[in-house]
C-alpha positions in Angstrom: -21.7 23.1 1.3 -20.6 26.3 3.1 -21.7 28.6 0.3 -25.1 26.8 0.0 -25.9 27.2 3.7 -24.6 30.7 3.7 -27.0 31.6 0.8 -29.9 29.8 2.5 -29.1 31.6 5.7 -29.1 28.3 7.6 -26.6 27.0 10.1 -24.2 24.6 8.5 -24.3 21.2 10.1 -21.0 19.6 11.1 -19.6 17.1 8.6 -17.0 14.5 9.5 -14.8 13.6 6.5 -13.0 10.3 6.4 -9.6 10.6 4.7 -9.6 7.9 2.0 -6.5 8.9 0.0 -6.0 10.8 -3.2 -8.2 10.5 -6.3 -5.6 12.1 -8.6 -2.3 10.2 -8.8 0.9 11.3 -10.5 2.0 8.5 -12.8 5.4 8.4 -14.5 6.5 5.9 -17.1 9.4 4.0 -15.5 11.7 1.7 -17.4 12.5 -1.9 -16.5 14.2 -1.6 -13.1 15.0 -5.3 -12.4 18.7 -4.5 -11.9 17.9 -2.3 -8.8 17.0 -5.5 -6.9 15.1 -3.3 -4.5 11.7 -3.9 -3.0 9.7 -0.9 -1.8 7.3 -1.8 1.1 4.4 0.5 2.0 1.4 0.4 4.3 3.5 -0.2 7.5 2.7 0.2 10.2 -0.5 1.7 11.6 -0.6 3.1 15.1 -1.4 0.7 17.9 -5.2 0.8 17.1 -6.7 -1.6 14.6 -7.7 0.7 11.7 -10.6 -1.0 10.0 -9.0 -4.4 10.6 -5.7 -3.9 8.9 -3.5 -4.5 12.0 -3.2 -8.2 11.1 -2.4 -7.4 7.5 0.4 -5.0 8.6 1.7 -7.7 10.9 1.8 -10.2 8.0 3.6 -7.5 5.9 6.3 -7.1 8.5 6.7 -10.8 8.9 7.1 -11.0 5.1 9.9 -8.3 5.4 11.7 -10.4 8.0 11.5 -13.5 5.8 12.9 -11.7 2.8 15.7 -10.1 4.8 16.6 -13.5 6.3 16.6 -15.1 2.9 19.6 -15.5 0.6 18.3 -13.4 -2.2 21.3 -12.0 -4.0 21.9 -8.2 -3.9 18.5 -7.8 -2.3 17.5 -4.4 -0.6 14.3 -3.5 1.2 13.1 0.1 1.5 10.3 0.6 4.0 8.2 3.7 3.3 5.9 4.5 6.3 2.7 6.4 5.8 3.2 10.2 5.3 1.8 10.8 8.9 4.8 8.7 10.1 5.4 10.9 13.2 2.3 9.3 14.8 3.2 5.7 13.9 4.8 2.9 15.9 8.0 2.4 13.9 9.7 0.1 16.5 9.6 -3.0 14.3 10.7 -1.2 11.2 13.6 0.4 13.0 14.7 -2.9 14.4 14.7 -4.5 10.9 16.9 -1.6 9.7 19.3 -2.0 12.6 19.5 -5.8 12.2 20.1 -5.6 8.4 21.9 -2.3 7.8 23.2 -3.4 4.4 19.9 -4.6 3.2 17.2 -2.5 4.8 16.4 1.2 5.3 13.5 3.4 6.2 12.7 6.0 3.6 13.1 9.5 5.0 10.2 12.0 4.6 12.6 14.0 2.4 12.3 11.3 -0.2 9.3 11.8 -2.5 7.2 8.9 -3.6 8.6 9.3 -7.1 12.1 9.1 -5.7 11.4 5.8 -3.9 9.7 4.4 -7.0 12.6 5.3 -9.3 15.0 3.3 -7.1 12.8 0.2 -6.7 12.3 -2.9 -8.7 8.9 -3.9 -7.2 6.4 -2.8 -4.6 4.5 -4.6 -1.9 1.8 -3.4 0.5 -1.9 -3.9 1.4 -4.4 -1.4 0.0 -2.4 1.8 -0.3 -2.9 4.0 -3.4 0.8 3.8 -3.7 0.4 0.3 -5.1 -2.0 1.4 -7.9 0.4 4.2 -8.8 3.4 1.8 -8.8 1.6 -0.6 -11.1 0.7 2.2 -13.5 4.3 3.3 -13.5 5.4 -0.2 -14.6 6.6 -1.8 -11.4 5.6 -5.3 -10.4 3.2 -4.9 -7.5 1.9 -7.3 -4.8 -1.1 -6.7 -2.6 -0.9 -8.7 0.6 -4.1 -10.6 1.5 -5.0 -12.3 4.7 -8.0 -14.5 5.4 -9.8 -11.9 7.4 -8.1 -8.9 5.9 -9.6 -5.6 4.6 -9.9 -4.5 1.0 -12.0 -2.3 -1.2 -14.0 -3.2 -4.3 -12.1 -0.8 -6.5 -9.0 -3.0 -6.3 -10.8 -6.0 -7.9 -8.9 -5.5 -11.2 -5.7 -6.3 -9.2 -7.0 -9.6 -7.9 -4.2 -11.6 -9.7 -1.6 -9.5 -7.8 -3.3 -10.1 -4.4 -1.5 -12.9 -2.7 -1.5 -14.6 0.7 1.8 -14.1 2.6 3.5 -17.4 1.6 2.5 -17.0 -2.0 3.7 -13.4 -1.9 7.1 -14.4 -0.5 7.6 -17.0 -3.3 6.4 -14.6 -6.0 8.6 -11.7 -4.9 11.6 -14.0 -4.6 11.1 -14.9 -8.3 10.4 -11.4 -9.4 13.6 -10.1 -7.8 15.8 -12.9 -9.1 14.4 -14.0 -12.5 14.2 -11.3 -15.2 11.6 -13.3 -17.2 9.3 -13.5 -14.2 9.9 -9.8 -13.5 9.0 -8.9 -17.1 5.8 -10.9 -16.9 4.8 -9.3 -13.6 5.5 -5.9 -15.1 3.2 -6.5 -18.0 0.5 -7.8 -15.7 0.8 -4.7 -13.4 0.5 -2.3 -16.4 -2.5 -4.1 -17.8 -4.4 -4.1 -14.5 -3.4 -0.5 -13.8 -4.7 0.5 -17.2 -8.1 -1.0 -16.4 -8.1 0.7 -12.9 -7.3 4.2 -14.2 -9.0 4.1 -17.6 -12.3 2.8 -16.4 -12.3 5.1 -13.4 -12.8 2.4 -10.9 -10.6 4.3 -8.4 -13.5 6.8 -8.2 -16.2 4.2 -7.9 -16.9 4.7 -4.2 -20.5 3.5 -4.0 -23.0 3.5 -1.2 -22.1 -0.1 -0.1 -18.4 0.9 0.3 -19.3 3.8 2.7 -21.9 1.8 4.6 -19.2 -0.8 5.3 -16.8 1.9 6.3 -19.2 3.6 8.7 -20.3 0.3 10.2 -16.7 -0.6 10.9 -16.1 2.7 12.5 -19.2 2.3 14.7 -17.9 -1.1 15.9 -14.5 0.5 16.8 -16.2 3.3 18.8 -18.3 0.8 20.6 -15.2 -1.0 21.8 -13.2 2.1 22.6 -12.8 2.2 26.4 -12.6 6.0 26.3 
C-alpha cells in the first residue's frame, strides 16, 4: 500500500489492522505423550474487557481448570499458557490456581516456547486459539471449549467434533488423561481434522462475512465504551 500511494503521489489513508493471529504455523510431529498426564490450557485470560464476547468462554475455561484440579485424576498436571501479551492480562485467577495446587498446576513462563509446552503435554484445551490447530496437527488430543453464546470462526468447522460444552469437555478430558485407548482415538481424530484444516487451506479462508461480523462486533463494543 505504501509503495502504491508513493508512486501515485497521493496521501496514504490510515489503515487499522486487526491482529488475527499467525497464518503460518510451525508444526512438529510429536509422539504419543499419554504418559505425561499433562494438560496444556491456552486462551486464558483476556483483560477485563469482553473481547468479541469471549469473556464468558474464558470464565468457563477457568472453571473447567478448577474442576480438573479438584478431581482425583491420577498424576494429573495442568500447565496454563497465557497469551503472549501476558503482561497486559489479568492473571489473578490463574495465579490463585497455581498457589492452591502447587503440585498439580503451573503458569508457563514466557521463556518457554510453544513447542516446549507442547512437548511436555498430553492434550490441549482452549477456545479459538491458533495454538489448538497447531497442537492437533502435532498429534495432541485437542478440545475447543464451546458455550451457548460463545464466539467462534468458520475456519474451525472441521474441528466441530472436538468442540465441546464445559461438562462434556470435563468428561472427555478425564477419559483422555486416564484411558490410553480413548487418548489414542482422540489423537487420531485431532490429526485427521488438522490435516483437513491445513491441507485445504481453510485457515486462510477469511471471507467477507467473517470480517463483516468482526467489524460489527467492534462497532458494538465502541458504542458501549464509556470513554
